[in-house]
All heavy atoms as TSV, in Angstrom:
chain	resi	resn	atom	element	x	y	z
A	1	MET	N	N	0.852	-1.190	0.000
A	1	MET	CA	C	0.000	0.000	0.000
A	1	MET	C	C	0.890	1.242	0.000
A	1	MET	O	O	1.822	1.348	0.775
A	1	MET	CB	C	-0.886	-0.015	1.233
A	1	MET	CG	C	-1.799	1.128	1.346
A	1	MET	SD	S	-3.434	0.459	1.358
A	1	MET	CE	C	-4.431	1.796	1.018
A	2	SER	N	N	0.580	2.184	-0.845
A	2	SER	CA	C	1.383	3.397	-0.979
A	2	SER	C	C	0.715	4.572	-0.272
A	2	SER	O	O	-0.500	4.730	-0.308
A	2	SER	CB	C	1.544	3.725	-2.466
A	2	SER	OG	O	2.174	4.969	-2.621
A	3	ASN	N	N	1.519	5.395	0.353
A	3	ASN	CA	C	1.029	6.620	0.978
A	3	ASN	C	C	1.427	7.848	0.152
A	3	ASN	O	O	1.322	8.977	0.619
A	3	ASN	CB	C	1.562	6.735	2.406
A	3	ASN	CG	C	3.078	6.773	2.482
A	3	ASN	OD1	O	3.772	6.551	1.495
A	3	ASN	ND2	N	3.600	7.041	3.660
A	4	TYR	N	N	1.870	7.627	-1.076
A	4	TYR	CA	C	2.372	8.707	-1.924
A	4	TYR	C	C	1.337	9.811	-2.143
A	4	TYR	O	O	1.669	10.991	-2.071
A	4	TYR	CB	C	2.836	8.152	-3.272
A	4	TYR	CG	C	3.170	9.234	-4.255
A	4	TYR	CD1	C	4.316	9.995	-4.107
A	4	TYR	CD2	C	2.325	9.520	-5.308
A	4	TYR	CE1	C	4.618	11.004	-4.988
A	4	TYR	CE2	C	2.625	10.531	-6.200
A	4	TYR	CZ	C	3.770	11.279	-6.036
A	4	TYR	OH	O	4.047	12.283	-6.906
A	5	SER	N	N	0.107	9.462	-2.408
A	5	SER	CA	C	-0.925	10.477	-2.674
A	5	SER	C	C	-1.089	11.425	-1.490
A	5	SER	O	O	-1.221	12.640	-1.669
A	5	SER	CB	C	-2.262	9.824	-2.999
A	5	SER	OG	O	-2.168	9.105	-4.193
A	6	LYS	N	N	-1.069	10.889	-0.288
A	6	LYS	CA	C	-1.205	11.715	0.917
A	6	LYS	C	C	0.015	12.628	1.087
A	6	LYS	O	O	-0.118	13.806	1.421
A	6	LYS	CB	C	-1.385	10.814	2.148
A	6	LYS	CG	C	-1.693	11.575	3.407
A	6	LYS	CD	C	-3.029	12.264	3.316
A	6	LYS	CE	C	-3.395	12.913	4.628
A	6	LYS	NZ	N	-4.583	13.739	4.524
A	7	ILE	N	N	1.215	12.080	0.838
A	7	ILE	CA	C	2.433	12.886	0.942
A	7	ILE	C	C	2.418	14.017	-0.088
A	7	ILE	O	O	2.725	15.162	0.229
A	7	ILE	CB	C	3.681	12.001	0.800
A	7	ILE	CG1	C	3.836	11.137	2.047
A	7	ILE	CG2	C	4.937	12.839	0.557
A	7	ILE	CD1	C	4.944	10.130	1.979
A	8	LYS	N	N	2.036	13.710	-1.319
A	8	LYS	CA	C	1.960	14.738	-2.367
A	8	LYS	C	C	0.959	15.822	-1.981
A	8	LYS	O	O	1.226	17.008	-2.144
A	8	LYS	CB	C	1.579	14.108	-3.696
A	8	LYS	CG	C	1.559	15.090	-4.830
A	8	LYS	CD	C	1.247	14.418	-6.146
A	8	LYS	CE	C	1.169	15.430	-7.274
A	8	LYS	NZ	N	0.813	14.790	-8.549
A	9	GLU	N	N	-0.168	15.433	-1.436
A	9	GLU	CA	C	-1.186	16.383	-0.987
A	9	GLU	C	C	-0.620	17.325	0.082
A	9	GLU	O	O	-0.831	18.541	0.036
A	9	GLU	CB	C	-2.386	15.617	-0.434
A	9	GLU	CG	C	-3.488	16.477	0.105
A	9	GLU	CD	C	-4.587	15.637	0.750
A	9	GLU	OE1	O	-4.829	14.508	0.290
A	9	GLU	OE2	O	-5.190	16.123	1.727
A	10	ILE	N	N	0.112	16.787	1.038
A	10	ILE	CA	C	0.711	17.596	2.100
A	10	ILE	C	C	1.744	18.563	1.531
A	10	ILE	O	O	1.761	19.745	1.880
A	10	ILE	CB	C	1.341	16.691	3.187
A	10	ILE	CG1	C	0.251	15.935	3.945
A	10	ILE	CG2	C	2.208	17.507	4.154
A	10	ILE	CD1	C	0.766	14.806	4.805
A	11	ILE	N	N	2.593	18.082	0.640
A	11	ILE	CA	C	3.619	18.937	0.025
A	11	ILE	C	C	2.976	20.086	-0.742
A	11	ILE	O	O	3.391	21.241	-0.607
A	11	ILE	CB	C	4.546	18.108	-0.881
A	11	ILE	CG1	C	5.430	17.196	-0.020
A	11	ILE	CG2	C	5.403	19.005	-1.766
A	11	ILE	CD1	C	6.202	16.150	-0.813
A	12	LEU	N	N	1.958	19.799	-1.544
A	12	LEU	CA	C	1.283	20.850	-2.319
A	12	LEU	C	C	0.577	21.847	-1.404
A	12	LEU	O	O	0.575	23.045	-1.676
A	12	LEU	CB	C	0.306	20.225	-3.307
A	12	LEU	CG	C	0.943	19.407	-4.428
A	12	LEU	CD1	C	-0.124	18.733	-5.277
A	12	LEU	CD2	C	1.860	20.264	-5.288
A	13	LYS	N	N	0.005	21.356	-0.315
A	13	LYS	CA	C	-0.660	22.238	0.649
A	13	LYS	C	C	0.349	23.174	1.310
A	13	LYS	O	O	0.113	24.371	1.444
A	13	LYS	CB	C	-1.396	21.405	1.691
A	13	LYS	CG	C	-2.315	22.176	2.569
A	13	LYS	CD	C	-3.089	21.223	3.467
A	13	LYS	CE	C	-4.307	21.892	4.036
A	13	LYS	NZ	N	-5.130	20.970	4.803
A	14	LEU	N	N	1.488	22.633	1.725
A	14	LEU	CA	C	2.528	23.468	2.333
A	14	LEU	C	C	3.037	24.512	1.343
A	14	LEU	O	O	3.238	25.672	1.694
A	14	LEU	CB	C	3.697	22.602	2.817
A	14	LEU	CG	C	3.460	21.765	4.054
A	14	LEU	CD1	C	4.615	20.793	4.259
A	14	LEU	CD2	C	3.276	22.646	5.281
A	15	ASN	N	N	3.233	24.104	0.100
A	15	ASN	CA	C	3.760	25.017	-0.910
A	15	ASN	C	C	2.764	26.107	-1.299
A	15	ASN	O	O	3.159	27.148	-1.815
A	15	ASN	CB	C	4.199	24.247	-2.159
A	15	ASN	CG	C	5.075	25.076	-3.042
A	15	ASN	OD1	O	6.028	25.683	-2.574
A	15	ASN	ND2	N	4.765	25.106	-4.319
A	16	SER	N	N	1.491	25.905	-1.039
A	16	SER	CA	C	0.503	26.934	-1.367
A	16	SER	C	C	0.328	27.946	-0.239
A	16	SER	O	O	-0.321	28.968	-0.413
A	16	SER	CB	C	-0.841	26.291	-1.700
A	16	SER	OG	O	-1.413	25.702	-0.560
A	17	ASN	N	N	0.928	27.686	0.917
A	17	ASN	CA	C	0.870	28.610	2.043
A	17	ASN	C	C	1.685	29.851	1.725
A	17	ASN	O	O	2.837	29.765	1.321
A	17	ASN	CB	C	1.407	27.916	3.300
A	17	ASN	CG	C	1.378	28.813	4.514
A	17	ASN	OD1	O	2.163	29.747	4.627
A	17	ASN	ND2	N	0.475	28.507	5.418
A	18	GLU	N	N	1.094	31.029	1.893
A	18	GLU	CA	C	1.754	32.290	1.536
A	18	GLU	C	C	3.082	32.502	2.269
A	18	GLU	O	O	4.023	33.052	1.706
A	18	GLU	CB	C	0.817	33.476	1.790
A	18	GLU	CG	C	-0.306	33.592	0.776
A	18	GLU	CD	C	0.200	33.775	-0.653
A	18	GLU	OE1	O	1.140	34.557	-0.885
A	18	GLU	OE2	O	-0.347	33.107	-1.552
A	19	LEU	N	N	3.171	32.098	3.520
A	19	LEU	CA	C	4.408	32.286	4.278
A	19	LEU	C	C	5.525	31.352	3.807
A	19	LEU	O	O	6.700	31.668	3.960
A	19	LEU	CB	C	4.163	32.068	5.773
A	19	LEU	CG	C	3.274	33.092	6.469
A	19	LEU	CD1	C	2.994	32.658	7.901
A	19	LEU	CD2	C	3.913	34.466	6.442
A	20	LEU	N	N	5.154	30.204	3.256
A	20	LEU	CA	C	6.151	29.214	2.846
A	20	LEU	C	C	6.430	29.213	1.347
A	20	LEU	O	O	7.458	28.695	0.914
A	20	LEU	CB	C	5.685	27.810	3.262
A	20	LEU	CG	C	5.515	27.584	4.759
A	20	LEU	CD1	C	4.923	26.207	5.013
A	20	LEU	CD2	C	6.838	27.747	5.481
A	21	LYS	N	N	5.550	29.799	0.564
A	21	LYS	CA	C	5.668	29.769	-0.895
A	21	LYS	C	C	7.029	30.313	-1.350
A	21	LYS	O	O	7.450	31.380	-0.930
A	21	LYS	CB	C	4.560	30.612	-1.512
A	21	LYS	CG	C	4.346	30.382	-2.969
A	21	LYS	CD	C	3.157	31.176	-3.446
A	21	LYS	CE	C	2.244	30.232	-4.166
A	21	LYS	NZ	N	1.001	30.836	-4.550
A	22	GLY	N	N	7.718	29.534	-2.152
A	22	GLY	CA	C	9.025	29.935	-2.665
A	22	GLY	C	C	10.175	29.702	-1.702
A	22	GLY	O	O	11.311	30.022	-2.013
A	23	LYS	N	N	9.875	29.176	-0.520
A	23	LYS	CA	C	10.912	28.942	0.484
A	23	LYS	C	C	11.123	27.458	0.766
A	23	LYS	O	O	11.997	27.094	1.531
A	23	LYS	CB	C	10.557	29.647	1.790
A	23	LYS	CG	C	10.489	31.152	1.657
A	23	LYS	CD	C	10.079	31.787	2.955
A	23	LYS	CE	C	9.941	33.283	2.767
A	23	LYS	NZ	N	9.433	33.923	3.970
A	24	LEU	N	N	10.303	26.594	0.179
A	24	LEU	CA	C	10.387	25.163	0.418
A	24	LEU	C	C	11.200	24.468	-0.663
A	24	LEU	O	O	11.063	24.777	-1.842
A	24	LEU	CB	C	8.994	24.528	0.417
A	24	LEU	CG	C	8.063	24.868	1.557
A	24	LEU	CD1	C	6.741	24.139	1.366
A	24	LEU	CD2	C	8.664	24.520	2.892
A	25	TYR	N	N	12.017	23.549	-0.245
A	25	TYR	CA	C	12.758	22.691	-1.157
A	25	TYR	C	C	12.436	21.260	-0.760
A	25	TYR	O	O	12.682	20.858	0.373
A	25	TYR	CB	C	14.264	22.949	-1.060
A	25	TYR	CG	C	14.626	24.362	-1.438
A	25	TYR	CD1	C	14.679	25.357	-0.469
A	25	TYR	CD2	C	14.888	24.698	-2.755
A	25	TYR	CE1	C	14.996	26.669	-0.811
A	25	TYR	CE2	C	15.211	25.997	-3.114
A	25	TYR	CZ	C	15.261	26.986	-2.133
A	25	TYR	OH	O	15.566	28.270	-2.479
A	26	ILE	N	N	11.859	20.530	-1.680
A	26	ILE	CA	C	11.500	19.146	-1.417
A	26	ILE	C	C	12.653	18.265	-1.900
A	26	ILE	O	O	13.124	18.403	-3.024
A	26	ILE	CB	C	10.205	18.758	-2.166
A	26	ILE	CG1	C	9.103	19.793	-1.933
A	26	ILE	CG2	C	9.751	17.355	-1.778
A	26	ILE	CD1	C	8.740	20.070	-0.509
A	27	VAL	N	N	13.127	17.368	-1.047
A	27	VAL	CA	C	14.228	16.467	-1.390
A	27	VAL	C	C	13.819	15.048	-1.002
A	27	VAL	O	O	12.870	14.846	-0.264
A	27	VAL	CB	C	15.545	16.872	-0.672
A	27	VAL	CG1	C	15.996	18.236	-1.126
A	27	VAL	CG2	C	15.380	16.871	0.842
A	28	GLY	N	N	14.522	14.076	-1.514
A	28	GLY	CA	C	14.275	12.703	-1.105
A	28	GLY	C	C	13.491	11.894	-2.121
A	28	GLY	O	O	13.334	12.267	-3.284
A	29	GLY	N	N	12.954	10.788	-1.644
A	29	GLY	CA	C	12.357	9.776	-2.496
A	29	GLY	C	C	11.089	10.154	-3.230
A	29	GLY	O	O	10.730	9.514	-4.213
A	30	THR	N	N	10.388	11.183	-2.780
A	30	THR	CA	C	9.149	11.568	-3.463
A	30	THR	C	C	9.389	12.456	-4.670
A	30	THR	O	O	8.543	12.544	-5.548
A	30	THR	CB	C	8.186	12.298	-2.500
A	30	THR	OG1	O	8.840	13.433	-1.958
A	30	THR	CG2	C	7.705	11.392	-1.393
A	31	VAL	N	N	10.540	13.107	-4.728
A	31	VAL	CA	C	10.821	14.093	-5.786
A	31	VAL	C	C	10.708	13.515	-7.199
A	31	VAL	O	O	10.024	14.110	-8.040
A	31	VAL	CB	C	12.190	14.778	-5.559
A	31	VAL	CG1	C	12.551	15.677	-6.729
A	31	VAL	CG2	C	12.172	15.566	-4.264
A	32	PRO	N	N	11.331	12.393	-7.520
A	32	PRO	CA	C	11.214	11.882	-8.896
A	32	PRO	C	C	9.766	11.625	-9.314
A	32	PRO	O	O	9.406	11.835	-10.470
A	32	PRO	CB	C	12.007	10.573	-8.862
A	32	PRO	CG	C	12.921	10.708	-7.704
A	32	PRO	CD	C	12.207	11.563	-6.703
A	33	TYR	N	N	8.940	11.194	-8.387
A	33	TYR	CA	C	7.543	10.916	-8.702
A	33	TYR	C	C	6.756	12.202	-8.922
A	33	TYR	O	O	5.921	12.279	-9.818
A	33	TYR	CB	C	6.898	10.081	-7.586
A	33	TYR	CG	C	7.578	8.759	-7.412
A	33	TYR	CD1	C	8.468	8.544	-6.371
A	33	TYR	CD2	C	7.343	7.721	-8.304
A	33	TYR	CE1	C	9.111	7.330	-6.212
A	33	TYR	CE2	C	7.983	6.495	-8.159
A	33	TYR	CZ	C	8.865	6.315	-7.107
A	33	TYR	OH	O	9.493	5.105	-6.965
A	34	ILE	N	N	7.017	13.210	-8.103
A	34	ILE	CA	C	6.324	14.494	-8.258
A	34	ILE	C	C	6.731	15.147	-9.580
A	34	ILE	O	O	5.870	15.624	-10.327
A	34	ILE	CB	C	6.624	15.428	-7.062
A	34	ILE	CG1	C	5.968	14.861	-5.798
A	34	ILE	CG2	C	6.127	16.847	-7.342
A	34	ILE	CD1	C	6.342	15.574	-4.530
A	35	ILE	N	N	8.018	15.160	-9.878
A	35	ILE	CA	C	8.501	15.789	-11.111
A	35	ILE	C	C	7.962	15.080	-12.350
A	35	ILE	O	O	7.561	15.719	-13.317
A	35	ILE	CB	C	10.044	15.813	-11.125
A	35	ILE	CG1	C	10.556	16.802	-10.081
A	35	ILE	CG2	C	10.578	16.189	-12.509
A	35	ILE	CD1	C	12.044	16.786	-9.893
A	36	SER	N	N	7.949	13.761	-12.327
A	36	SER	CA	C	7.505	13.007	-13.504
A	36	SER	C	C	5.993	12.780	-13.529
A	36	SER	O	O	5.470	12.202	-14.474
A	36	SER	CB	C	8.212	11.654	-13.558
A	36	SER	OG	O	7.843	10.852	-12.449
A	37	ASN	N	N	5.302	13.263	-12.506
A	37	ASN	CA	C	3.849	13.117	-12.393
A	37	ASN	C	C	3.423	11.647	-12.502
A	37	ASN	O	O	2.471	11.317	-13.202
A	37	ASN	CB	C	3.123	13.978	-13.419
A	37	ASN	CG	C	1.685	14.206	-13.041
A	37	ASN	OD1	O	1.342	14.232	-11.863
A	37	ASN	ND2	N	0.825	14.358	-14.029
A	38	THR	N	N	4.184	10.790	-11.841
A	38	THR	CA	C	3.832	9.378	-11.777
A	38	THR	C	C	3.523	9.002	-10.331
A	38	THR	O	O	3.900	9.713	-9.402
A	38	THR	CB	C	4.972	8.472	-12.297
A	38	THR	OG1	O	6.155	8.729	-11.537
A	38	THR	CG2	C	5.254	8.725	-13.757
A	39	ILE	N	N	2.864	7.896	-10.155
A	39	ILE	CA	C	2.465	7.462	-8.827
A	39	ILE	C	C	3.481	6.465	-8.287
A	39	ILE	O	O	3.842	5.507	-8.966
A	39	ILE	CB	C	1.062	6.827	-8.864
A	39	ILE	CG1	C	0.048	7.877	-9.295
A	39	ILE	CG2	C	0.687	6.243	-7.516
A	39	ILE	CD1	C	-1.337	7.333	-9.522
A	40	SER	N	N	3.922	6.714	-7.093
A	40	SER	CA	C	4.819	5.786	-6.416
A	40	SER	C	C	3.989	4.656	-5.823
A	40	SER	O	O	2.970	4.901	-5.189
A	40	SER	CB	C	5.574	6.505	-5.301
A	40	SER	OG	O	6.234	5.580	-4.480
A	41	ASN	N	N	4.420	3.457	-6.027
A	41	ASN	CA	C	3.703	2.309	-5.472
A	41	ASN	C	C	4.368	1.764	-4.217
A	41	ASN	O	O	4.127	0.636	-3.829
A	41	ASN	CB	C	3.607	1.203	-6.525
A	41	ASN	CG	C	2.692	1.598	-7.641
A	41	ASN	OD1	O	1.635	2.160	-7.415
A	41	ASN	ND2	N	3.091	1.319	-8.858
A	42	ARG	N	N	5.209	2.588	-3.599
A	42	ARG	CA	C	5.882	2.117	-2.390
A	42	ARG	C	C	5.521	3.004	-1.203
A	42	ARG	O	O	5.048	4.121	-1.359
A	42	ARG	CB	C	7.394	2.090	-2.586
A	42	ARG	CG	C	8.054	3.450	-2.697
A	42	ARG	CD	C	9.578	3.282	-2.819
A	42	ARG	NE	N	10.267	4.532	-2.868
A	42	ARG	CZ	C	10.714	5.221	-1.819
A	42	ARG	NH1	N	10.511	4.777	-0.596
A	42	ARG	NH2	N	11.366	6.351	-1.981
A	43	GLU	N	N	5.755	2.500	-0.038
A	43	GLU	CA	C	5.517	3.244	1.192
A	43	GLU	C	C	6.680	4.199	1.424
A	43	GLU	O	O	7.833	3.804	1.352
A	43	GLU	CB	C	5.402	2.260	2.363
A	43	GLU	CG	C	4.980	2.876	3.656
A	43	GLU	CD	C	3.507	3.252	3.686
A	43	GLU	OE1	O	2.727	2.779	2.855
A	43	GLU	OE2	O	3.147	4.038	4.564
A	44	HIS	N	N	6.371	5.452	1.672
A	44	HIS	CA	C	7.391	6.456	1.986
A	44	HIS	C	C	7.342	6.697	3.493
A	44	HIS	O	O	6.271	6.869	4.059
A	44	HIS	CB	C	7.127	7.752	1.221
A	44	HIS	CG	C	7.256	7.580	-0.254
A	44	HIS	ND1	N	8.441	7.770	-0.921
A	44	HIS	CD2	C	6.361	7.207	-1.188
A	44	HIS	CE1	C	8.261	7.529	-2.201
A	44	HIS	NE2	N	7.004	7.190	-2.388
A	45	SER	N	N	8.505	6.724	4.111
A	45	SER	CA	C	8.539	6.810	5.572
A	45	SER	C	C	8.553	8.245	6.100
A	45	SER	O	O	8.329	8.451	7.274
A	45	SER	CB	C	9.751	6.050	6.115
A	45	SER	OG	O	10.945	6.595	5.608
A	46	ASP	N	N	8.849	9.206	5.217
A	46	ASP	CA	C	8.901	10.587	5.697
A	46	ASP	C	C	8.772	11.557	4.526
A	46	ASP	O	O	8.715	11.157	3.370
A	46	ASP	CB	C	10.199	10.854	6.448
A	46	ASP	CG	C	11.436	10.595	5.596
A	46	ASP	OD1	O	11.313	10.309	4.391
A	46	ASP	OD2	O	12.546	10.675	6.137
A	47	ILE	N	N	8.698	12.824	4.871
A	47	ILE	CA	C	8.715	13.907	3.885
A	47	ILE	C	C	9.953	14.730	4.166
A	47	ILE	O	O	10.141	15.237	5.276
A	47	ILE	CB	C	7.459	14.804	4.011
A	47	ILE	CG1	C	6.178	13.976	3.855
A	47	ILE	CG2	C	7.499	15.918	2.979
A	47	ILE	CD1	C	4.917	14.758	4.128
A	48	ASP	N	N	10.825	14.843	3.180
A	48	ASP	CA	C	12.059	15.605	3.336
A	48	ASP	C	C	11.860	17.011	2.773
A	48	ASP	O	O	11.667	17.176	1.571
A	48	ASP	CB	C	13.208	14.917	2.594
A	48	ASP	CG	C	13.433	13.492	3.083
A	48	ASP	OD1	O	13.487	13.322	4.306
A	48	ASP	OD2	O	13.543	12.595	2.258
A	49	ILE	N	N	11.878	17.998	3.652
A	49	ILE	CA	C	11.640	19.387	3.254
A	49	ILE	C	C	12.714	20.269	3.870
A	49	ILE	O	O	13.027	20.161	5.052
A	49	ILE	CB	C	10.249	19.888	3.732
A	49	ILE	CG1	C	9.138	19.032	3.110
A	49	ILE	CG2	C	10.057	21.359	3.384
A	49	ILE	CD1	C	7.772	19.346	3.621
A	50	ILE	N	N	13.260	21.153	3.066
A	50	ILE	CA	C	14.199	22.166	3.540
A	50	ILE	C	C	13.503	23.505	3.388
A	50	ILE	O	O	12.922	23.799	2.346
A	50	ILE	CB	C	15.506	22.145	2.725
A	50	ILE	CG1	C	16.191	20.770	2.876
A	50	ILE	CG2	C	16.442	23.284	3.148
A	50	ILE	CD1	C	17.360	20.571	1.922
A	51	VAL	N	N	13.553	24.335	4.414
A	51	VAL	CA	C	12.913	25.645	4.387
A	51	VAL	C	C	13.978	26.716	4.456
A	51	VAL	O	O	14.830	26.705	5.343
A	51	VAL	CB	C	11.907	25.823	5.558
A	51	VAL	CG1	C	11.243	27.181	5.496
A	51	VAL	CG2	C	10.880	24.706	5.574
A	52	GLU	N	N	13.923	27.648	3.507
A	52	GLU	CA	C	14.886	28.739	3.460
A	52	GLU	C	C	14.576	29.747	4.554
A	52	GLU	O	O	13.424	30.158	4.741
A	52	GLU	CB	C	14.795	29.429	2.098
A	52	GLU	CG	C	15.811	30.500	1.880
A	52	GLU	CD	C	15.715	31.082	0.487
A	52	GLU	OE1	O	15.497	30.311	-0.458
A	52	GLU	OE2	O	15.834	32.301	0.362
A	53	GLU	N	N	15.598	30.145	5.286
A	53	GLU	CA	C	15.439	31.132	6.352
A	53	GLU	C	C	15.700	32.521	5.777
A	53	GLU	O	O	16.616	32.725	4.987
A	53	GLU	CB	C	16.427	30.839	7.479
A	53	GLU	CG	C	16.311	31.784	8.639
A	53	GLU	CD	C	17.322	31.465	9.736
A	53	GLU	OE1	O	18.327	30.787	9.457
A	53	GLU	OE2	O	17.097	31.909	10.849
A	54	ASN	N	N	14.895	33.468	6.186
A	54	ASN	CA	C	15.099	34.865	5.755
A	54	ASN	C	C	15.960	35.608	6.733
A	54	ASN	O	O	16.002	35.440	7.859
A	54	ASN	CB	C	13.772	35.600	5.619
A	54	ASN	CG	C	13.062	35.145	4.363
A	54	ASN	OD1	O	13.680	34.695	3.413
A	54	ASN	ND2	N	11.771	35.248	4.382
């Protein structure tokens, strides 16, 4: 069972937040799937996010 759809939903929600927009960098195992718009069929254990400090 994959949790990719839920992770993608969370990432998109965070990126749409006005305070975080343009400051988030997504890294790790979900990135290739998000970029290629394909569905991951594996379980992801975390969300790797880097936030730029002002």
